[in-house]
ROPA-330705 format. One line per 5 residues: for each residue y, x, z of C-alpha. Coordinates in nm, 2 decimals, padded with zeros to 4 digits. Example, Ala and Ser with C-alpha at 12.3 -4.5 7.8 and 13.67 -1.06 7.14 Angstrom:
REM ROPA-330705
-00.45,01.23,00.78 | -00.11,01.37,00.71
REM end
This chain:
REM ROPA-330705
-01.41,-02.73,01.04 | -01.20,-02.59,00.76 | -01.22,-02.23,00.65 | -00.97,-01.97,00.81 | -00.63,-01.95,00.64
-00.38,-01.67,00.62 | -00.01,-01.69,00.66 | 00.24,-01.42,00.58 | 00.58,-01.45,00.74 | 00.91,-01.26,00.69
01.04,-01.18,01.04 | 01.39,-01.06,01.12 | 01.55,-00.89,01.42 | 01.25,-00.65,01.48 | 01.41,-00.32,01.56
01.14,-00.12,01.73 | 00.77,-00.10,01.80 | 00.80,-00.30,02.12 | 00.97,-00.59,01.92 | 00.66,-00.59,01.69
00.44,-00.61,02.01 | 00.64,-00.91,02.14 | 00.59,-01.09,01.81 | 00.22,-01.01,01.82 | 00.19,-01.14,02.17
00.38,-01.46,02.11 | 00.16,-01.54,01.80 | -00.17,-01.46,01.97 | -00.10,-01.71,02.24 | -00.14,-02.00,01.99
-00.48,-02.17,01.95 | -00.70,-02.08,01.66 | -00.56,-01.73,01.60 | -00.82,-01.49,01.46 | -00.60,-01.19,01.37
-00.23,-01.08,01.38 | -00.08,-00.79,01.19 | 00.29,-00.71,01.25 | 00.44,-00.46,01.01 | 00.78,-00.32,01.13
00.86,-00.13,00.80 | 00.81,-00.44,00.58 | 00.94,-00.68,00.84 | 00.64,-00.91,00.78 | 00.36,-01.06,00.99
00.02,-01.16,00.86 | -00.17,-01.42,01.07 | -00.53,-01.53,01.01 | -00.60,-01.86,01.18 | -00.80,-02.18,01.19
-00.60,-02.46,01.03 | -00.77,-02.73,01.24 | -00.61,-02.58,01.56 | -00.27,-02.46,01.44 | -00.03,-02.51,01.15
00.20,-02.27,00.97 | 00.50,-02.43,01.12 | 00.36,-02.35,01.47 | 00.36,-01.98,01.40 | 00.71,-01.98,01.25
00.84,-02.17,01.55 | 00.66,-01.93,01.80 | 00.81,-01.62,01.64 | 01.15,-01.78,01.63 | 01.13,-01.89,01.99
01.04,-01.53,02.09 | 01.37,-01.42,01.95 | 01.26,-01.31,01.60 | 01.35,-01.56,01.33 | 01.07,-01.62,01.08
01.01,-01.79,00.75 | 00.71,-01.81,00.52 | 00.69,-01.51,00.29 | 00.67,-01.55,-00.09 | 00.70,-01.32,-00.39
01.07,-01.38,-00.39 | 01.10,-01.30,-00.02 | 01.08,-00.93,-00.09 | 01.41,-00.95,-00.27 | 01.56,-01.14,00.03
01.42,-00.88,00.27 | 01.56,-00.59,00.07 | 01.90,-00.77,00.04 | 01.89,-00.82,00.42 | 01.81,-00.46,00.47
02.10,-00.36,00.25 | 02.34,-00.60,00.43 | 02.21,-00.46,00.76 | 02.26,-00.10,00.65 | 02.62,-00.19,00.54
02.69,-00.37,00.86 | 02.57,-00.08,01.07 | 02.77,00.15,00.85 | 03.09,-00.05,00.92 | 03.00,-00.08,01.29
02.93,00.30,01.33 | 03.26,00.38,01.16 | 03.45,00.14,01.38 | 03.27,00.28,01.69 | 03.37,00.64,01.59
03.73,00.53,01.56 | 03.74,00.35,01.89 | 03.53,00.62,02.07 | 03.75,00.91,01.95 | 04.02,00.88,02.23
03.74,00.85,02.49 | 03.57,01.16,02.36 | 03.89,01.36,02.34 | 04.01,01.26,02.69 | 03.67,01.29,02.85
03.54,01.61,02.68 | 03.85,01.79,02.57 | 03.85,02.00,02.88 | 03.51,02.14,02.78 | 03.64,02.26,02.45
04.00,02.35,02.50 | 04.09,02.56,02.82 | 04.37,02.39,03.01 | 04.34,02.06,02.83 | 04.21,01.87,03.14
04.50,02.01,03.35 | 04.75,01.91,03.08 | 04.62,01.55,03.08 | 04.63,01.54,03.46 | 04.99,01.66,03.46
05.12,01.43,03.18 | 04.95,01.10,03.25 | 04.74,01.16,03.56 | 04.37,01.11,03.63 | 04.40,00.74,03.70
04.58,00.66,03.37 | 04.33,00.89,03.19 | 04.04,00.69,03.32 | 04.20,00.35,03.25 | 04.27,00.45,02.88
03.91,00.57,02.85 | 03.79,00.24,03.00 | 03.99,00.03,02.75 | 03.85,00.21,02.45 | 03.50,00.24,02.59
03.51,-00.14,02.66 | 03.61,-00.19,02.29 | 03.32,00.03,02.18 | 03.05,-00.13,02.40 | 03.15,-00.49,02.35
03.27,-00.46,01.99 | 03.04,-00.25,01.76 | 02.78,-00.22,02.04 | 02.77,-00.58,02.15 | 02.44,-00.65,01.98
02.26,-00.42,02.22 | 02.36,-00.64,02.51 | 02.33,-00.97,02.33 | 01.97,-00.89,02.25 | 01.87,-00.64,02.51
01.94,-00.84,02.83 | 01.79,-01.17,02.72 | 01.47,-00.98,02.62 | 01.47,-00.82,02.97 | 01.52,-01.17,03.14
01.22,-01.30,02.93 | 01.01,-01.02,03.06 | 00.98,-00.87,02.72 | 01.21,-00.56,02.72 | 01.27,-00.38,02.39
01.47,-00.09,02.25 | 01.79,-00.29,02.29 | 01.71,-00.34,02.65 | 01.68,00.03,02.71 | 02.01,00.10,02.54
02.18,-00.19,02.72 | 02.05,-00.08,03.06 | 02.14,00.29,03.00 | 02.49,00.25,02.87 | 02.55,-00.06,03.10
02.46,00.14,03.41 | 02.70,00.43,03.30 | 02.97,00.19,03.22 | 02.94,-00.01,03.54 | 02.94,00.30,03.76
03.25,00.42,03.57 | 03.43,00.08,03.63 | 03.37,00.11,04.00 | 03.49,00.47,04.01 | 03.80,00.37,03.82
03.90,00.05,04.00 | 03.70,00.04,04.33 | 03.65,00.41,04.42 | 03.66,00.33,04.79 | 03.31,00.16,04.78
03.15,00.48,04.65 | 03.02,00.76,04.88 | 03.25,01.05,04.93 | 03.24,01.31,04.65 | 03.06,01.10,04.39
03.36,00.95,04.21 | 03.35,01.03,03.84 | 03.34,00.84,03.51 | 03.09,00.83,03.23 | 03.28,00.64,02.96
03.24,00.91,02.70 | 02.85,00.93,02.73 | 02.83,00.55,02.72 | 03.06,00.54,02.41 | 02.90,00.83,02.23
02.55,00.69,02.29 | 02.65,00.37,02.11 | 02.81,00.57,01.83 | 02.50,00.79,01.78 | 02.25,00.50,01.79
02.46,00.29,01.55 | 02.48,00.59,01.32 | 02.11,00.65,01.35 | 02.03,00.28,01.27 | 02.26,00.30,00.97
02.06,00.60,00.83 | 01.73,00.43,00.93 | 01.81,00.11,00.75 | 01.92,00.29,00.44 | 01.59,00.49,00.45
01.38,00.18,00.51 | 01.55,00.03,00.21 | 01.42,00.32,00.00 | 01.07,00.28,00.12 | 01.04,-00.05,-00.07
01.14,00.10,-00.40 | 00.79,00.05,-00.56 | 00.80,-00.33,-00.50 | 01.16,-00.34,-00.62 | 01.06,-00.16,-00.94
00.77,-00.41,-01.00 | 00.99,-00.71,-00.93 | 01.24,-00.56,-01.18 | 00.97,-00.59,-01.45 | 00.98,-00.97,-01.44
01.18,-01.15,-01.71 | 01.39,-01.46,-01.64 | 01.37,-01.63,-01.98 | 01.16,-01.60,-02.30 | 01.16,-01.74,-02.65
00.91,-02.03,-02.65 | 00.81,-02.26,-02.94 | 00.94,-02.61,-02.88 | 00.93,-02.88,-03.15 | 00.85,-02.61,-03.41
01.14,-02.38,-03.32 | 01.17,-02.09,-03.07 | 01.43,-02.16,-02.80 | 01.52,-01.97,-02.48 | 01.32,-02.11,-02.19
01.32,-02.02,-01.81 | 01.01,-01.84,-01.71 | 00.93,-02.11,-01.45 | 00.89,-02.37,-01.73 | 00.63,-02.17,-01.93
00.28,-02.32,-01.91 | -00.06,-02.20,-02.03 | -00.10,-02.26,-02.40 | 00.27,-02.22,-02.49 | 00.35,-02.00,-02.79
00.61,-01.73,-02.74 | 00.80,-01.49,-02.95 | 00.82,-01.12,-02.85 | 01.10,-00.93,-03.03 | 01.14,-00.56,-03.05
01.25,-00.40,-02.72 | 01.17,-00.71,-02.51 | 00.94,-00.73,-02.21 | 00.63,-00.95,-02.22 | 00.71,-01.27,-02.02
00.36,-01.38,-01.92 | 00.00,-01.26,-01.98 | -00.12,-01.37,-02.32 | -00.30,-01.30,-02.65 | -00.14,-01.19,-02.98
-00.16,-01.46,-03.25 | 00.05,-01.30,-03.52 | 00.20,-00.96,-03.59 | 00.14,-00.62,-03.44 | 00.33,-00.36,-03.24
00.30,-00.08,-02.99 | 00.34,-00.19,-02.62 | 00.45,00.05,-02.35 | 00.21,-00.03,-02.05 | 00.30,00.27,-01.84
00.47,00.07,-01.57 | 00.15,-00.13,-01.51 | -00.13,00.12,-01.59 | 00.04,00.46,-01.55 | -00.07,00.55,-01.90
00.23,00.71,-02.08 | 00.13,00.65,-02.44 | 00.21,00.31,-02.60 | -00.09,00.10,-02.69 | -00.13,-00.07,-03.03
-00.16,-00.45,-03.02 | -00.26,-00.68,-03.30 | -00.42,-01.02,-03.34 | -00.65,-01.10,-03.05 | -00.52,-00.82,-02.83
-00.42,-00.90,-02.47 | -00.06,-00.87,-02.35 | 00.04,-00.81,-01.99 | 00.36,-00.95,-01.83 | 00.62,-00.68,-01.76
00.52,-00.44,-02.04 | 00.77,-00.34,-02.31 | 00.74,-00.41,-02.68 | 00.81,-00.14,-02.93 | 00.96,-00.21,-03.28
00.72,-00.48,-03.40 | 00.76,-00.86,-03.38 | 00.47,-01.04,-03.21 | 00.38,-01.41,-03.16 | 00.15,-01.47,-02.87
00.00,-01.75,-02.66 | 00.04,-01.78,-02.29 | -00.29,-01.74,-02.10 | -00.17,-01.68,-01.74 | 00.17,-01.77,-01.60
00.36,-01.77,-01.27 | 00.17,-01.62,-00.98 | -00.14,-01.59,-01.19 | -00.01,-01.31,-01.41 | -00.13,-00.96,-01.37
00.21,-00.84,-01.27 | 00.24,-01.10,-00.99 | -00.11,-01.01,-00.87 | -00.01,-00.64,-00.86 | 00.30,-00.72,-00.66
00.09,-00.92,-00.42 | -00.17,-00.64,-00.39 | 00.10,-00.38,-00.32 | 00.26,-00.60,-00.06 | -00.08,-00.65,00.11
-00.15,-00.28,00.10 | 00.20,-00.20,00.24 | 00.14,-00.44,00.52 | -00.21,-00.31,00.59 | -00.33,-00.24,00.94
-00.52,00.09,00.93 | -00.77,00.16,01.21 | -00.53,00.44,01.33 | -00.25,00.19,01.36 | -00.44,-00.03,01.61
-00.43,00.25,01.87 | -00.05,00.29,01.82 | 00.01,-00.08,01.86 | -00.18,-00.09,02.19 | 00.03,00.21,02.32
00.37,00.08,02.21 | 00.31,-00.26,02.36 | 00.32,-00.11,02.71 | 00.56,00.17,02.63 | 00.89,00.00,02.72
00.77,-00.13,03.06 | 00.64,00.21,03.13 | 00.98,00.37,03.05 | 01.16,00.12,03.27 | 00.92,00.22,03.55
00.98,00.59,03.49 | 01.36,00.54,03.49 | 01.34,00.36,03.82 | 01.11,00.64,03.97 | 01.35,00.90,03.83
01.66,00.74,04.00 | 01.46,00.70,04.33 | 01.35,01.06,04.33 | 01.70,01.19,04.26 | 01.85,00.97,04.53
01.60,01.09,04.79 | 01.55,01.46,04.70 | 01.84,01.54,04.47 | 02.13,01.77,04.56 | 02.46,01.62,04.69
02.62,01.42,04.55 | 02.29,01.25,04.46 | 02.42,00.93,04.30 | 02.57,01.09,03.98 | 02.27,01.30,03.92
02.04,01.00,03.97 | 02.25,00.80,03.73 | 02.26,01.07,03.46 | 01.88,01.13,03.48 | 01.80,00.76,03.47
02.02,00.69,03.17 | 01.87,00.99,02.99 | 01.51,00.85,03.04 | 01.61,00.51,02.92 | 01.79,00.64,02.61
01.56,00.92,02.50 | 01.23,00.72,02.53 | 01.32,00.45,02.27 | 00.99,00.38,02.08 | 01.15,00.34,01.73
00.98,00.65,01.59 | 00.64,00.54,01.71 | 00.68,00.20,01.55 | 00.78,00.34,01.22 | 00.54,00.63,01.21
00.25,00.44,01.05 | 00.39,00.16,00.84 | 00.66,00.36,00.66 | 00.40,00.62,00.55 | 00.17,00.34,00.43
00.46,00.16,00.26 | 00.58,00.47,00.07 | 00.23,00.60,00.00 | 00.08,00.28,-00.14 | 00.40,00.22,-00.34
00.38,00.56,-00.50 | 00.01,00.51,-00.57 | 00.10,00.18,-00.75 | 00.35,00.37,-00.97 | 00.05,00.59,-01.07
-00.16,00.28,-01.15 | -00.36,00.29,-00.83 | -00.38,-00.04,-00.62 | -00.52,-00.04,-00.27 | -00.65,-00.40,-00.24
-00.78,-00.34,00.12 | -00.58,-00.16,00.38 | -00.86,00.04,00.55 | -00.96,00.19,00.22 | -00.64,00.40,00.24
-00.77,00.57,00.55 | -01.14,00.58,00.46 | -01.08,00.74,00.12 | -00.92,01.04,00.29 | -01.26,01.13,00.43
-01.47,01.07,00.12 | -01.72,01.34,00.04 | -01.95,01.17,-00.21 | -01.84,00.97,-00.51 | -02.09,00.79,-00.73
-01.99,00.69,-01.08 | -02.14,00.42,-01.31 | -02.17,00.58,-01.66 | -02.11,00.32,-01.93 | -01.74,00.21,-01.94
-01.66,00.44,-01.65 | -01.74,00.79,-01.74 | -01.76,00.69,-02.10 | -01.52,00.49,-02.32 | -01.74,00.19,-02.29
-01.71,00.13,-02.66 | -02.03,00.29,-02.80 | -02.10,00.29,-03.17 | -02.43,00.26,-03.36 | -02.52,00.61,-03.48
-02.89,00.59,-03.57 | -03.12,00.32,-03.69 | -03.49,00.41,-03.76 | -03.65,00.10,-03.94 | -04.02,00.02,-03.96
-04.19,00.06,-04.30 | -04.16,-00.24,-04.52 | -03.83,-00.36,-04.37 | -03.49,-00.29,-04.51 | -03.21,-00.14,-04.29
-02.97,-00.43,-04.35 | -03.23,-00.69,-04.27 | -03.32,-00.51,-03.94 | -02.96,-00.47,-03.84 | -02.89,-00.84,-03.93
-03.17,-00.95,-03.70 | -03.07,-00.72,-03.41 | -02.70,-00.82,-03.43 | -02.80,-01.19,-03.44 | -02.98,-01.16,-03.11
-02.70,-00.95,-02.95 | -02.42,-01.18,-03.07 | -02.39,-01.37,-02.74 | -02.39,-01.06,-02.52 | -02.08,-00.88,-02.39
-02.27,-00.56,-02.31 | -02.11,-00.25,-02.48 | -02.43,-00.16,-02.66 | -02.46,-00.52,-02.79 | -02.10,-00.50,-02.92
-02.17,-00.17,-03.10 | -02.47,-00.33,-03.29 | -02.27,-00.65,-03.37 | -01.97,-00.43,-03.49 | -02.20,-00.23,-03.71
-02.33,-00.55,-03.87 | -01.98,-00.67,-03.93 | -01.87,-00.34,-04.09 | -02.16,-00.39,-04.34 | -02.06,-00.75,-04.41
-02.37,-00.91,-04.27 | -02.37,-01.27,-04.16 | -02.53,-01.34,-03.83 | -02.83,-01.57,-03.82 | -02.86,-01.87,-03.58
-03.07,-01.81,-03.27 | -03.25,-02.02,-03.01 | -03.38,-01.97,-02.66 | -03.17,-01.67,-02.59 | -03.24,-01.50,-02.25
-03.09,-01.19,-02.08 | -03.29,-00.96,-01.85 | -03.05,-00.76,-01.64 | -03.08,-00.39,-01.70 | -03.37,-00.43,-01.94
-03.27,-00.62,-02.26 | -03.27,-00.97,-02.41 | -03.48,-01.20,-02.63 | -03.42,-01.49,-02.87 | -03.60,-01.68,-03.15
-03.47,-01.60,-03.50 | -03.61,-01.81,-03.78 | -03.88,-01.93,-03.55 | -04.00,-01.58,-03.44 | -03.94,-01.42,-03.11
-03.72,-01.10,-03.13 | -03.69,-00.87,-02.83 | -03.43,-00.59,-02.79 | -03.42,-00.35,-02.50 | -03.54,-00.04,-02.33
-03.88,00.13,-02.37 | -03.97,00.01,-02.02 | -03.89,-00.35,-02.13 | -04.11,-00.31,-02.44 | -04.40,-00.19,-02.23
-04.36,-00.47,-01.98 | -04.38,-00.72,-02.27 | -04.70,-00.55,-02.40 | -04.54,-00.40,-02.71 | -04.68,-00.06,-02.84
-04.40,00.19,-02.88 | -04.61,00.51,-02.91 | -04.52,00.57,-03.27 | -04.15,00.59,-03.19 | -04.18,00.79,-02.87
-04.08,01.12,-03.04 | -03.78,00.97,-03.21 | -03.67,00.81,-02.89 | -03.70,01.14,-02.70 | -03.49,01.31,-02.97
-03.21,01.06,-02.95 | -03.21,01.06,-02.57 | -03.19,01.44,-02.57 | -02.86,01.41,-02.76 | -02.72,01.18,-02.48
-02.76,00.86,-02.68 | -02.88,00.53,-02.55 | -03.20,00.41,-02.71 | -03.27,00.05,-02.80 | -03.60,-00.08,-02.94
-03.62,-00.40,-03.15 | -03.95,-00.59,-03.18 | -04.04,-00.90,-03.37 | -04.37,-01.10,-03.33 | -04.49,-00.83,-03.09
-04.43,-00.54,-03.33 | -04.15,-00.28,-03.33 | -03.92,-00.32,-03.62 | -03.65,-00.07,-03.54 | -03.53,00.20,-03.31
-03.15,00.23,-03.26 | -02.94,00.51,-03.12 | -02.60,00.42,-02.97 | -02.36,00.69,-02.86 | -02.08,00.63,-02.61
-01.82,00.91,-02.61 | -01.68,01.04,-02.28 | -01.33,00.94,-02.19 | -01.08,01.22,-02.25 | -00.99,01.24,-01.88
-01.35,01.24,-01.75 | -01.42,01.61,-01.76 | -01.09,01.71,-01.60 | -01.13,01.44,-01.33 | -01.49,01.55,-01.24
-01.38,01.91,-01.22 | -01.09,01.83,-00.99 | -01.31,01.62,-00.76 | -01.57,01.90,-00.74 | -01.29,02.15,-00.67
-01.18,01.93,-00.38 | -01.53,01.97,-00.23 | -01.66,01.62,-00.33 | -02.02,01.57,-00.44 | -02.03,01.38,-00.77
-02.32,01.14,-00.85 | -02.40,00.94,-01.16 | -02.58,00.61,-01.16 | -02.69,00.45,-01.49 | -02.95,00.22,-01.64
-02.99,00.46,-01.93 | -03.29,00.68,-01.99 | -03.30,00.99,-01.77 | -03.29,01.23,-02.06 | -02.97,01.08,-02.19
-02.82,01.08,-01.84 | -02.91,01.44,-01.77 | -02.75,01.55,-02.09 | -02.42,01.39,-01.99 | -02.45,01.52,-01.64
-02.50,01.87,-01.76 | -02.19,01.85,-01.99 | -01.98,01.73,-01.69 | -02.13,01.94,-01.41 | -02.24,01.63,-01.21
-02.44,01.72,-00.90 | -02.69,01.43,-00.89 | -02.82,01.18,-01.15 | -03.00,00.85,-01.08 | -03.11,00.70,-01.41
-03.30,00.40,-01.54 | -03.16,00.18,-01.26 | -03.14,-00.19,-01.24 | -02.83,-00.35,-01.08 | -03.03,-00.40,-00.75
-03.14,-00.03,-00.77 | -02.78,00.09,-00.76 | -02.72,-00.07,-00.42 | -03.05,00.08,-00.29 | -02.94,00.43,-00.41
-02.60,00.39,-00.26 | -02.76,00.29,00.07 | -02.96,00.62,00.06 | -02.65,00.82,-00.03 | -02.45,00.66,00.26
-02.69,00.81,00.52 | -02.59,01.16,00.40 | -02.22,01.11,00.35 | -01.92,01.08,00.58 | -01.76,00.83,00.34
-01.92,00.72,00.01 | -01.71,00.58,-00.28 | -01.85,00.41,-00.59 | -01.66,00.38,-00.92 | -01.76,00.11,-01.17
-01.63,-00.15,-01.41 | -01.90,-00.40,-01.51 | -02.03,-00.73,-01.37 | -02.35,-00.55,-01.28 | -02.14,-00.30,-01.07
-02.01,-00.57,-00.84 | -02.30,-00.54,-00.58 | -02.26,-00.16,-00.58 | -01.88,-00.18,-00.54 | -01.93,-00.40,-00.24
-02.22,-00.19,-00.10 | -02.02,00.14,-00.10 | -01.79,00.24,00.19 | -01.51,00.23,-00.07 | -01.54,00.05,-00.40
-01.32,00.16,-00.68 | -01.30,-00.06,-00.99 | -01.13,00.01,-01.32 | -00.87,-00.25,-01.40 | -00.99,-00.25,-01.76
-01.33,-00.38,-01.63 | -01.44,-00.74,-01.55 | -01.27,-00.97,-01.30 | -01.58,-00.98,-01.09 | -01.58,-00.60,-01.05
-01.21,-00.59,-00.96 | -01.26,-00.86,-00.70 | -01.54,-00.67,-00.54 | -01.34,-00.35,-00.51 | -01.13,-00.20,-00.24
-00.92,00.00,-00.49 | -00.83,-00.09,-00.84 | -00.73,00.17,-01.11 | -00.51,-00.03,-01.35 | -00.60,00.20,-01.64
-00.95,00.33,-01.74 | -00.83,00.69,-01.68 | -01.06,00.86,-01.42 | -00.77,01.08,-01.31 | -00.68,00.77,-01.12
-00.97,00.85,-00.88 | -00.82,01.19,-00.82 | -00.47,01.03,-00.76 | -00.62,00.77,-00.52 | -00.79,01.04,-00.31
-00.48,01.27,-00.32 | -00.25,00.98,-00.21 | -00.49,00.87,00.06 | -00.52,01.22,00.20 | -00.14,01.29,00.18
-00.06,00.95,00.33 | -00.30,01.00,00.62 | -00.17,01.35,00.68 | 00.19,01.21,00.67 | 00.10,00.94,00.93
-00.05,01.21,01.16 | 00.26,01.42,01.13 | 00.48,01.13,01.22 | 00.26,01.03,01.51 | 00.25,01.39,01.64
00.63,01.40,01.62 | 00.69,01.06,01.77 | 00.45,01.09,02.06 | 00.51,01.47,02.11 | 00.88,01.40,02.12
00.84,01.15,02.40 | 00.58,01.35,02.59 | 00.80,01.66,02.58 | 01.15,01.51,02.63 | 01.10,01.23,02.89
01.02,01.48,03.17 | 01.32,01.69,03.06 | 01.54,01.38,03.06 | 01.41,01.30,03.41 | 01.52,01.64,03.53
01.20,01.84,03.53 | 01.39,02.16,03.44 | 01.65,02.12,03.71 | 01.47,02.28,04.00 | 01.38,02.60,03.80
01.68,02.63,03.56 | 01.95,02.40,03.70 | 01.94,02.21,03.37 | 02.00,01.84,03.34 | 01.99,01.67,02.99
02.31,01.51,02.88 | 02.28,01.13,02.79 | 02.47,01.22,02.47 | 02.21,01.47,02.37 | 01.94,01.22,02.46
02.09,00.96,02.23 | 02.12,01.21,01.95 | 01.76,01.32,01.99 | 01.64,00.96,01.99 | 01.83,00.88,01.67
01.70,01.19,01.50 | 01.34,01.12,01.59 | 01.35,00.79,01.38 | 01.53,00.96,01.10 | 01.28,01.24,01.09
00.99,01.00,01.07 | 01.15,00.81,00.78 | 01.25,01.12,00.59 | 00.90,01.26,00.63 | 00.75,00.94,00.49
00.99,00.94,00.20 | 00.85,01.27,00.08 | 00.55,01.08,-00.04 | 00.76,00.93,-00.32 | 00.76,01.27,-00.49
00.39,01.33,-00.51 | 00.29,01.42,-00.87 | 00.01,01.25,-01.06 | -00.29,01.45,-01.15 | -00.32,01.58,-01.51
REM end
């Protein structure tokens, strides 16, 4: 059987949480479904399924058959969704304006008497009650079956299918008021004595208010996707590509790996590549959040979407199309925005049953008023039933979680923080312990050789040449520092044989027929090499926070090197802010304990675990997890991948290795550790925003449904107007969206 596959679909016509529930239910009925996640805010559905039992076409067909047209989502689909949202907002704007125009006579004739004394008597004397009702009927009919027709066209079919949604509630509520008014207008004799009256103005005004609310809602929903729109705007459509020895304009889709491109001043980088000729400063702020331009020269990596300064650069394409960093960022942001947080699962279960529950409550309300209500009971029962149907619309509940996630993760992406996995957004809010790798995470990861103590009888250049030759195949930061030092002194590297790496300890190789070993003091002892004569020098270097590397040839120490890796400029500030937030900070490193303690003291780090092998980091994290609510680990190297996976939340630096990034839940696009502070702040603010929205959405319904049903009437003689119910329903969704949009203005840590 083939491995599970994932399909992401763009789905239209979802207007409320119950719509999302219907789509979820329709898709789960297909064979082979493992998971379904419907996101109302992004209008997408992610399905994980077994390809042997169902196809992508089956899911698209199932959603469409349920009344929600679907198509496979792609990188370009976001633009289509945003365009559809814009068109929808414009359409609702036109419909709401038309509805206001048509409803104005109904409102004036129906409610004028409540505002102007004598107005009702004037209308009765001039045109009579019957003519007044007929005029209201004409305009109300135009409102309900003109701008408001969609409510009935979608609501009643959903009701017949046994899957009522928000449109069903509106259609039933306004339809009941309209039908009663028609009978009162044209067949009053079939109504009980004393109950004749019309409700054209509530029915009309409800449609006006809901259309107006949806207009504002769709405009706000369009703004929630601003982060993705900004990222999509970084893509270029054409670039200067070398063809037959000349640079010509070429569509971005035709560029392949290996093509040579020209990057002129002020242009955006078209694809990920490497500089061949020239140099310039590149603005990478839109990708990494780092405000200062970065110098690029021969051999430097370029990222698609970044902006060239004043220099002219020739570069080679290394990653194109959907493989570019920019495309992957867009994909990660979309995944995060569509994430299903643990808190959302509870909301989904509640909203799925909410509409049927409201219909039941409305029926019970009408029945109670008909049996125990004051005379004439029928109008009271009708008003109360309509109020329950209108005020209980679950729009706000459906939008409460996804809009906050969408805006929060989008703002985080603008800060250079990418949430790769959805639950990390919720888990990070409760983090109370953060463990950091040292080299390349707390430090620059670009150490330099500062000390070289050579054995008697051997020259410094000769010792450095041998050490650099052994290190030449390693990508470890210490190895690069030794090789760089040899290059700066103009030393040629010697050929080596039988090179071997010992993770966390060192490496060995044969140079000119003799075995040369480089590594830690522990590694030397394990290989039976006497280092006592260098112990004092090693202690002195370690006490200065430097990494100590021994070199031995033919079983004898030939040199002792000290390598220093400076702290990143943001490290001290980031650690201070984390500690101020009540988070325990731990450092994990393979370096000597003395060196680690020196750095920890400078930074104020709470705990230090030194001289660790890669496997030891996972063991230490397992111990830390037993004492933490949530444990995060921050790292950047290949040897950090197991630790990133072992922590509750793994945070990788985007400047690190691909393996580390793939193992992480969160990626910081720049190496700036203030990104950790930003990630935690955005997580906490987003989760707080979600809780505020849910409190409002559920609290609103819990408080107002009884009021709409008439709970206050026995004590205070108060019965909620359907017009106020419609206004409150519209305002609840607008409040939730407006509250979520506040996350767009969160400031990055400094």
